[in-house]
N, C-alpha and C positions, 0 to 999 in steps of 0.2 A: 530397475527403476527407469532405465534409459528407453525401453520400449514404451513405457507409460508417457515419458516426456515427448517422444517422437509422435505418439498418437495424439496427445493433447495439442502439440504444435500444429499438426495437420488439421485438427478440428478448428483451432483458432483461426487459421488462415482460410479455411473453407467458408467460415461465417464470421468475418471480422467486424461485424456491425457494432458490437458492444465496445470493442477496443477503439475503433475509429471514432465513436461518439465520445469516449473519454479523452482522446487526443484533441478532438475539436473543442471540447469544453475547456481543457487546459489552456489551449492557445487563446480561446475567446476571453477567458478570465484575465489572462495576462495582458491582452491588448485593451480590454475595456477598463481596467483598473485606473489608468491615468486619466481617462475621461471623467471619472467621478471626482478627481482632484485636479482638474485641469488648471485651476487658478492657484493651486497650492503645491507647486512643484517640489519644494523642500520637504514637505510632509510626505509626499508620494515617495521620494527617494528614501526617506527614513523607514517607511512602512513596507517597502518593496520586498525585503527578505521575509518579513512576517507573513505577507501575502503568499509568498512562495511556499512556505511550510503549510499554511492553511489550504492552499491549492493541492498540495500533496495529500492532505487528509481527505479532501473532497473527491479527488480522483480515485483514491483507494476505496472510499465508502461506496462510490457509484459503480466502479468496475467490478468489485469483488462481491457484490450482493448476489445471493442465490447461486453461488459458484457450483454447488453440487446438486442443485435442484433437477436439472435436466438429466444428469447422469443417474440420479435416483429414480426418476420416472421411467426412463427407457431401459432400465435393467443393467446398465453398464456397471454400476457399483456392485451389483450382485455377482457379476462375473469376476470383477477385480477382487472381491472379498474371498473368493475360492483359493486365491494364491497366498502362500505364506507372506505375511507382512504386506499384502497387496494394497490395503487401504492406506497404510502408512506411506508406502512408496508413491501412491497416487497423490496424496497430499503434498509430499515433497516435490514431486514433478510439477504440480500446479504452482507451488511456491516459487520454484526456480524459473519457470516460464513467466510468471507474473512479474517477479522481481526484475528479470532481464528486460522485459517490455517497458516497464515503468522507469527503469534506470535510463534507457535510451531517451524516453520522453522527457524525464527530468533533466538530463544532460542538455538537451536542446533548449528547454525552458530556462535553465539556469544561465546559459549563454545569452539567450534573448533578454532575460531580466537585466543582466549586467549592461547590455548595450542600450536598452530602453531607458533605464533609470540612472545611467551614468555612474554605476558603481565601479570601484577599483577592480581591474581585471584579475588581480591576484586572489580575490575572494571566491572566484568561481569554483576552484577545487575544494576550498574549505566548505562552501555552501553545499556542494554536491555530496561530499563525504557525510556531512551531518544529515542531509536529506535521505541518503541511501540507508544510513543506520536507522533513522526514523521509519523508513519504508520497510525494513526487515520486521520491526515490531508490528507495524500496522498490518502488513500482509498476513503474518502469522495469526494475529488477533482476528482479522477479518475472516480468514479461512476457518478458524476455530468456531467463530460465531455462525458462519455459514453451515458448518457441520452440525452445530447444535440445532439449527432451525431448518434443516433440509426437508424434513417431512411435513413442515407446516406450510400450507398453501398461502400465498400472498404474505410472505413474512417480512416484507420490506420495512414496515414500521417497527417491528420488534428488532430486526437486525440493526437499524440505526439507533434505536434506544439502548441497545447493548454496546454498540461499537463506540459511540461518541464519548461517554463518560470515561471509559478505559483508555481512550486515546489522549485525553487532555494532559495527564502527567508526562507522557512521552513528548507531546508537543511543547510543553513548557520547558522541559529539559533540553530539547533540541534547540529551541530559540535561545535559551540562556547560555548553553554551551557554545553556540555559534557566535553570539555577540561577545562573549568573554574571550574566546580564542582569537577572533578577528581583531580585537582591540589590544590584547595583552600578549598574544602568542603563547598562552599557557592554558593547560587543561583545567577546567573547573570541576567541582563536585558533580554538577549536572552532567558533565561528559561521562563520568563513571556510571551515573544513573542510567543514561541513555544506552551505554554499552551493555550494562547489566540487564536492562529490560530486553534488548535485542537478543542477548545470549540466552536468557531464561526462556524467552518465547520460543526460540528454536529448539531448546532442550525438552520442553514440556508440552507445548500446545499441539504439535503434530501427533504425538501419542494419544493425547486426550481427544483430539478430533477424530482420529481413526477409531477409537473406542466408542465415541458417540455415533459415528456412522454405522458401526457394526450393530449397536443397540437398535438403531432405527430400522436397519435392514431385517433384524430378527423379529422385532415387535411392531414395526410400522405397518 
C-alpha cells in the first residue's frame, strides 16, 4: 500500500489545482461568513461551529468528486487491479492521503474560527477531534460513491445526490456531540453514533468500493 500512497502523493503535488481550490474555498467561506451577519455578532458566534462542520461537508463533497475517474480513463486502475488486493490498497492510500490533507486544512481553519469568532481557546481540540471523526466517515462515503460512479461520464450531479443524504445523520451527530461535550464535558449518545459510523465506514466501504471498481473494470 505504501507505494500506492507514494505514487498518489506525487500525483497530487504534480497537479495540486483541485486541492488548492478546496483550500481557497474553505478560507473564503470562513472569511465571508461574518460579512453576512456583520450586524449580528452574537448570532455569528453561536453559528460559527455549525458553519465549520458544514464547511467540512462542502470541502469533502467538492474535493472528492470523481476521485477515480482519471485513473479509470488512463488505465491506471487496470494495472492496480492486477495486484492482489490492489484496488483495496489503492482506496486506502487515497483515504489516508485525503484525510491527512484535510486534517491539516481543518486544523488551520479551526484555529482561525476560534480567533475570528471569539470562541474559547479550549474548544479548538474538541472541535478538531469531532471534525476529524466526521471527516473519516465523509471521506470513506465519498470514495465509495466515487467508486460507484467511476464509469459514468459527468457524474457530479449523481455524486452529490448520493453523498448529501447519507452525510446528514453524521453531520447532526457531530454537531450534537460537540455541543454536548463542550457544555457538559460528557459524551452523548450522538458521540457513540459518530464513532460507530466512522468505524463501520472504515470496515465496510473500502471493500465494497474495491468490488465496485473491479466490476466496472471488468464490464465497463
